[in-house]
TIZATI-36429 format. One record per residue (C-alpha): residue in one letter; x, y, z. Coordinates in steps of 0.5 Angstrom, whole numbers, plus 500, padded with zeros to 3 digits. Each point is the difference from the previous one (the first is absolute). Layout:
N
NODE type  xx  yy  zz
NODE    a   X   Y   Z
...
END
This chain:
356
NODE type  xx  yy  zz
NODE    m 874 687 901
NODE    l 495 503 505
NODE    d 503 505 504
NODE    v 500 500 508
NODE    p 493 504 500
NODE    s 497 495 495
NODE    s 502 494 503
NODE    t 498 502 507
NODE    y 493 502 497
NODE    l 500 493 496
NODE    a 502 496 506
NODE    h 494 504 504
NODE    y 495 498 495
NODE    l 502 493 499
NODE    q 499 498 508
NODE    t 493 501 499
NODE    y 499 497 493
NODE    p 494 495 501
NODE    s 503 495 494
NODE    t 506 496 499
NODE    v 507 504 498
NODE    l 506 496 498
NODE    v 506 504 500
NODE    v 507 499 497
NODE    s 505 505 504
NODE    h 507 501 503
NODE    d 497 506 504
NODE    r 500 497 507
NODE    a 497 506 503
NODE    f 494 499 495
NODE    l 500 493 501
NODE    d 500 501 508
NODE    e 494 505 499
NODE    v 496 496 495
NODE    a 501 492 500
NODE    t 496 495 505
NODE    d 504 494 496
NODE    i 506 499 497
NODE    i 502 495 494
NODE    h 507 499 499
NODE    q 503 498 494
NODE    h 506 496 500
NODE    s 504 494 497
NODE    e 494 498 495
NODE    r 495 500 506
NODE    l 495 505 504
NODE    d 500 500 508
NODE    y 494 503 503
NODE    y 500 504 506
NODE    r 493 501 503
NODE    g 499 506 504
NODE    s 507 504 498
NODE    n 502 506 498
NODE    f 507 501 497
NODE    s 503 501 507
NODE    s 497 494 503
NODE    f 501 496 494
NODE    h 508 502 500
NODE    a 500 498 508
NODE    t 497 493 499
NODE    r 504 498 494
NODE    e 506 502 503
NODE    e 498 495 506
NODE    r 498 495 495
NODE    l 507 500 497
NODE    k 503 500 506
NODE    n 496 494 503
NODE    q 501 496 493
NODE    k 508 502 501
NODE    r 500 497 507
NODE    e 496 494 498
NODE    y 505 498 494
NODE    e 506 501 504
NODE    n 497 496 505
NODE    q 499 494 495
NODE    m 506 501 497
NODE    e 504 499 507
NODE    y 496 494 502
NODE    r 501 497 493
NODE    a 507 501 501
NODE    h 500 497 507
NODE    l 496 494 497
NODE    q 505 499 494
NODE    a 506 501 504
NODE    f 498 494 505
NODE    i 498 496 493
NODE    d 507 501 497
NODE    k 503 498 507
NODE    f 497 494 502
NODE    r 497 497 493
NODE    y 505 494 500
NODE    n 500 499 507
NODE    a 497 494 502
NODE    a 498 502 507
NODE    k 497 507 498
NODE    s 497 497 493
NODE    s 493 500 502
NODE    e 500 507 503
NODE    a 503 503 493
NODE    q 495 496 496
NODE    s 495 504 505
NODE    r 503 506 499
NODE    i 500 499 492
NODE    k 493 499 500
NODE    k 499 506 504
NODE    l 504 504 495
NODE    e 496 498 494
NODE    k 493 502 504
NODE    l 502 507 501
NODE    p 496 505 495
NODE    v 505 503 496
NODE    l 500 508 502
NODE    e 502 505 494
NODE    p 505 505 503
NODE    p 496 506 501
NODE    e 499 506 495
NODE    e 506 505 500
NODE    e 498 507 498
NODE    k 505 503 496
NODE    k 502 506 504
NODE    v 502 506 496
NODE    v 505 505 503
NODE    f 501 507 497
NODE    k 506 505 503
NODE    f 501 507 498
NODE    p 507 502 501
NODE    d 502 504 506
NODE    p 502 507 498
NODE    e 505 505 503
NODE    k 498 505 505
NODE    l 498 507 497
NODE    s 499 507 504
NODE    p 493 503 500
NODE    p 496 503 497
NODE    i 500 494 496
NODE    l 493 501 496
NODE    q 496 506 501
NODE    l 494 504 498
NODE    l 498 507 502
NODE    d 494 503 498
NODE    v 500 497 493
NODE    s 494 501 495
NODE    f 499 496 494
NODE    g 496 499 494
NODE    y 500 499 493
NODE    d 496 506 499
NODE    p 501 506 505
NODE    k 493 501 500
NODE    k 499 493 502
NODE    l 504 498 506
NODE    l 501 492 502
NODE    l 504 502 506
NODE    n 500 506 504
NODE    d 504 503 506
NODE    v 504 493 501
NODE    s 505 500 506
NODE    l 503 493 501
NODE    d 507 496 501
NODE    v 503 493 499
NODE    q 505 498 504
NODE    l 505 494 500
NODE    d 496 497 506
NODE    s 493 501 497
NODE    r 494 495 499
NODE    i 495 504 496
NODE    g 493 497 497
NODE    l 497 505 495
NODE    v 493 499 499
NODE    g 494 503 497
NODE    a 495 499 494
NODE    n 502 499 493
NODE    g 501 506 496
NODE    c 502 504 506
NODE    g 507 502 499
NODE    k 504 494 503
NODE    t 504 499 494
NODE    t 501 507 499
NODE    l 503 501 507
NODE    l 505 495 499
NODE    k 502 503 493
NODE    v 501 507 503
NODE    l 504 496 506
NODE    m 505 497 494
NODE    g 500 506 496
NODE    e 496 498 494
NODE    n 495 505 502
NODE    h 502 507 502
NODE    p 496 504 505
NODE    l 496 506 498
NODE    d 502 503 507
NODE    g 504 498 506
NODE    s 506 496 500
NODE    v 503 493 500
NODE    s 507 499 503
NODE    k 504 494 500
NODE    n 507 497 502
NODE    n 504 501 494
NODE    r 502 493 501
NODE    l 493 497 501
NODE    r 499 494 496
NODE    i 492 498 499
NODE    g 498 493 498
NODE    y 493 501 496
NODE    f 495 494 499
NODE    a 495 503 495
NODE    q 493 498 500
NODE    h 501 498 493
NODE    h 507 497 500
NODE    v 499 496 494
NODE    d 500 506 496
NODE    a 507 501 501
NODE    m 502 493 499
NODE    d 502 497 493
NODE    l 496 494 500
NODE    n 503 497 494
NODE    q 507 499 504
NODE    n 501 495 506
NODE    a 501 503 507
NODE    v 507 499 500
NODE    g 501 503 493
NODE    w 496 506 502
NODE    m 503 501 507
NODE    s 507 500 497
NODE    q 498 505 494
NODE    k 497 505 505
NODE    y 505 499 506
NODE    p 506 498 497
NODE    g 506 498 504
NODE    k 499 492 502
NODE    t 501 493 497
NODE    d 494 497 498
NODE    e 501 495 506
NODE    e 500 506 504
NODE    y 493 502 497
NODE    r 497 493 501
NODE    r 502 499 507
NODE    h 497 507 502
NODE    l 494 498 496
NODE    g 500 494 504
NODE    a 499 503 506
NODE    f 494 503 498
NODE    g 497 493 498
NODE    i 502 501 493
NODE    t 503 493 500
NODE    g 503 495 494
NODE    s 497 501 493
NODE    l 496 506 502
NODE    s 505 505 500
NODE    l 502 498 493
NODE    q 493 500 497
NODE    k 497 506 496
NODE    m 497 504 506
NODE    e 493 500 496
NODE    l 499 493 502
NODE    l 501 502 507
NODE    s 494 500 505
NODE    g 498 507 503
NODE    g 503 498 506
NODE    q 506 498 497
NODE    k 501 506 496
NODE    s 499 504 507
NODE    r 506 496 503
NODE    v 504 502 494
NODE    a 499 507 501
NODE    f 501 500 508
NODE    a 507 496 498
NODE    a 502 506 495
NODE    l 498 505 505
NODE    c 505 497 505
NODE    l 506 501 495
NODE    t 500 508 501
NODE    n 501 499 508
NODE    p 494 505 502
NODE    h 500 504 506
NODE    i 492 500 499
NODE    l 495 496 497
NODE    i 494 503 497
NODE    l 495 495 498
NODE    d 494 501 496
NODE    e 495 494 501
NODE    p 506 495 501
NODE    s 495 494 502
NODE    n 496 500 495
NODE    h 502 494 496
NODE    l 503 496 506
NODE    d 498 493 503
NODE    t 500 499 507
NODE    s 507 498 501
NODE    g 502 506 496
NODE    l 496 504 504
NODE    d 503 497 506
NODE    a 507 501 497
NODE    l 499 507 498
NODE    t 497 502 507
NODE    d 506 497 504
NODE    a 505 503 495
NODE    l 497 507 501
NODE    k 500 499 508
NODE    n 508 498 500
NODE    f 502 506 495
NODE    k 504 505 503
NODE    g 498 506 495
NODE    g 493 503 500
NODE    v 494 498 497
NODE    l 494 504 497
NODE    m 495 495 497
NODE    v 493 501 496
NODE    s 496 494 501
NODE    h 493 497 501
NODE    d 502 494 504
NODE    v 498 502 507
NODE    s 504 494 503
NODE    i 507 502 497
NODE    i 499 507 502
NODE    n 498 498 507
NODE    d 506 495 500
NODE    v 505 505 497
NODE    c 498 507 501
NODE    n 500 504 507
NODE    e 498 507 497
NODE    i 494 501 495
NODE    w 499 506 495
NODE    v 493 501 497
NODE    s 499 503 493
NODE    e 493 504 500
NODE    d 497 506 498
NODE    g 506 503 496
NODE    t 505 499 505
NODE    v 504 494 504
NODE    k 501 500 508
NODE    r 502 496 505
NODE    f 494 496 503
NODE    d 500 499 508
NODE    g 499 492 501
NODE    d 502 494 496
NODE    i 497 497 494
NODE    y 494 497 504
NODE    d 498 507 503
NODE    y 500 502 493
NODE    k 495 495 497
NODE    k 496 502 506
NODE    y 500 507 498
NODE    i 498 498 493
NODE    l 494 497 502
NODE    a 498 505 505
NODE    n 501 505 495
NODE    a 496 496 495
NODE    d 494 498 505
NODE    a 500 508 501
NODE    a 499 501 493
NODE    g 495 494 498
NODE    v 505 497 496
NODE    v 501 493 503
NODE    k 493 496 500
NODE    k 499 493 503
NODE    h 497 495 495
END
């Protein structure tokens, strides 16, 4: 739940921390900054990658899997070659000794297990039809629940169908408030919000679980919230987001946080949105879910505005950074890593960041 400034401070602090730190995290950028070794838990075992941050672990593991696959395939080919000779000449008197020799070779070969296949999850957001601009625009917008205490002041920004925007800033600085103004849930005290009349927004809420009836299963909840399809169609649609088999028919209260998030993404697609507004979409996703979400957002033909504390997904998806601070929201000149440098430079100047 740490915002980008806080996780940046923490990573900076841990880099010089003199004692051992054990971190369980899906935040790859954080692990790249902090980790010196990786322990990978999988298939009821632990693999130790010494001297590795996440990126080097990932590259080493990919290479290891490729080598295992190549070795397995070569042995299977060699086994098949030996077996073919044995089958052909086992009962041939002239070749029987050669066949027996190959039988012994085959028996001595170590039995290789097929290499581990990772389950790849693929998300896909439907392609929306084109719209004429302006798509979604804020002009000189100010907002506060108390007019004397503005959360947003004089904000002018726009979201287009080709936008890939990462909205960052400290917790409590008004990021979610801005999203609600864009969607029309909060009405500005000053300024205006203009949008295309046919615009459909897909909203992923930070607390999306609150909108779900967890006593229902995913199929029943979706058919009630977005009627018009058969149960089989809902199940197939959920399956595309990794909610396969009996998972779609279990009470949603039994699903993990990541599985509930996948249900929410699947439901969001049923509105066929032009723009995705995502508030902390990566919080509960594991590595495969993060990869699937990243690829889906990069391939989406509509606009994306994302509030996230996950530096990796912002870096992979977004080409524009908006920063919420000092009561307003402005475009930042640089990428997410430039923003992290900006945070540390300001913190150092103010004496906020200290080494252990």
